[in-house]
Residue, then its C-alpha position, 0 to 999 in steps of 0.5 A: x722703327x719700333x713695333x708697339x703691341x697693344x691690347x685695349x678692351x671696352x666694357x659696358x654693363x647691361x641688364x640680362x634680358x633673356x630667360x632660360x628655364x629648364x623643367x623635367x618630367x620624371x617617371x617610374x614604372x615596372x618596365x621601360x615601355x611604360x616609362x617611355x609612354x608616360x614621358x612621351x605623353x606628359x612631354x607632348x602635353x607640356x609642349x602643347x601648353x608651352x607653344x600656346x604662349x606667344x614669344x616662348x621658344x620651346x626645346x627638348x633636352x636630355x632624355x634617359x631611361x634606365x633600370x634600377x635593381x635594388x637588393x631583395x626588390x623587383x627591378x624598376x625602370x626610371x626615366x625623364x626628359x627635359x623641357x627648355x623654355x626661352x624668351x624675353x617676356x619674363x612674366x609670361x615665362x615664369x607664369x608658364x613655368x608655374x603652370x607646368x610645375x602644377x602639372x607635375x614637372x620639376x624645375x631643374x634650372x633658371x638662368x638669365x642671359x644677355x640676348x644676342x640682339x643686345x650684345x650686337x647692339x652694343x658692339x659698334x659703340x664698344x668698338x669705337x670706344x676701344x679704338x679711341x682709347x687705343x689711339x690715345x694710349x699709343x700716342x701717349x706711349x710714343x710721346x714718352x719715348x720721344x717718338x710718333x705713331x707712324x701707322x698701324x701694322x696689324x689690327x685685330x677686332x674681337x666680337x662683343x662677348x658677355x663675360x661671366x656665366x649666366x646668372x641663376x636667380x631661382x627663389x622657389x621651386x614649387x607649384x607657384x611661379x618661380x620668383x626671379x631677378x635678372x641682374x646685370x652682365x658685362x659686354x666687352x670688345x677687345x682690340x689687339x694692334x701692332x703699331x709702328x713708332x718712329x721719329x716725329x716727322x718734321 
């Protein structure tokens, strides 16, 4: 018998439907305690405001405080912390980001992603499509070799994956709400198989 190794991928373009916005609080003062207190106060206010918007997941990001010692000048302490907003209600998220910018936060990044729910929703159809293409290709190869597909010896089915990095679509960082466009991403499922080929059965 002949062992045939095949790999087949099915792919679909979908609209990115999950928005992630990272904002940041920055503070400067003569001592570390003052910087930390100011960051904590402003972050607490920002998180309270964000939690009032339905459907927005709120996370805190990196936090850092350090001393700057310029020549011929007193040392200063500078620090900051990130606030991450995630959700699918784009209009509400962008409006919230604009309000937080008005409160003095700066926008570090804005990126659209494909939500896990959307990826899982496409997984079954893409798996069936890849399997059908794999069957067709294996039969075609066997026919060219005057053989037949006897059976599958091994089959590995991958999970749905989004190809490419999240797409940033940031048009403005200002007091007004940022302007953003989602764009599309490819979701793919890959199947690897080993098949046994042999003489056609009479």
